[in-house]
C-alpha positions in Angstrom: -1.0 -2.0 -4.2 -3.1 0.7 -6.0 -0.3 2.6 -7.7 -1.6 4.8 -10.5 1.9 5.5 -11.9 3.5 2.1 -11.9 1.7 -1.2 -12.4 1.9 -2.9 -9.0 1.0 -6.4 -10.1 3.8 -6.4 -12.8 6.3 -4.8 -10.4 5.5 -7.4 -7.7 5.8 -10.2 -10.2 9.3 -9.0 -11.2 10.4 -8.5 -7.6 9.2 -12.0 -6.6 11.2 -13.4 -9.5 14.3 -11.6 -8.3 13.6 -12.6 -4.7 13.9 -16.3 -5.8 17.7 -15.8 -6.4 18.2 -13.0 -3.9 16.5 -14.2 -0.7 17.7 -11.1 1.2 15.4 -8.9 -0.8 12.5 -7.8 1.4 9.2 -6.8 -0.3 6.5 -5.0 1.6 3.3 -4.0 -0.2 0.8 -1.5 1.1 -2.4 -2.7 -0.7 -4.3 0.6 -0.4 -1.4 2.9 -1.3 -1.0 4.8 -4.5 2.4 6.1 -5.7 4.5 7.4 -2.9 2.8 5.1 -0.3 0.0 7.7 -0.1 -3.6 6.6 0.6 -6.7 8.3 -0.8 -10.4 8.2 -0.2 -12.9 8.7 -2.9 -15.8 11.1 -2.7 -19.3 10.4 -4.1 -18.4 12.4 -7.2 -15.4 10.2 -8.0 -12.7 12.7 -6.9 -9.9 11.5 -4.7 -8.8 13.1 -1.5 -5.3 12.4 -0.1 -5.5 11.1 3.5 -1.8 10.7 4.0 0.9 8.1 4.1 0.0 4.4 4.8 -0.1 3.6 8.5 3.1 1.9 9.5 5.2 3.1 6.6 7.6 5.3 8.5 8.0 3.0 11.5 8.7 0.2 9.0 11.5 2.2 7.4 13.0 2.9 10.9 12.9 -0.8 11.8 14.4 -1.9 8.5 17.3 0.6 8.9 18.0 -0.6 12.4 17.4 -4.4 12.0 17.5 -5.0 8.2 14.3 -6.9 8.2 10.7 -5.8 7.8 8.9 -5.7 11.1 5.3 -4.7 10.4 3.2 -4.1 13.5 0.1 -2.5 11.8 -2.7 -4.1 9.8 -2.5 -3.6 6.1 1.0 -4.2 4.7 1.9 -7.5 3.2 5.4 -8.8 3.7 6.7 -11.2 1.1 9.3 -13.4 2.8 10.6 -16.4 0.8 8.0 -18.3 -1.0 4.8 -17.0 0.6 3.2 -13.7 1.7 3.3 -13.4 5.5 0.5 -11.4 7.2 1.6 -8.8 9.7 1.3 -9.7 13.4 -2.0 -8.5 14.9 
């Protein structure tokens, strides 16, 4: 969502277009993550401090490997399923 290396809005647009003809394509976006699914906090002086991987990233990968569908059980990630974004279960 906040990738400094790849334009996330453009990437999401392209992936959503591909998803229209490939409905088995799962898209999960971590809105506060930079490149590598790493989140940062900003100090008052504008410098960024890495705080780690986005919550739920690794459990999501395990679930996808086992079940081949995104099962997101933490707040934050957005799952794009079909025509609409689906909020994660709370």
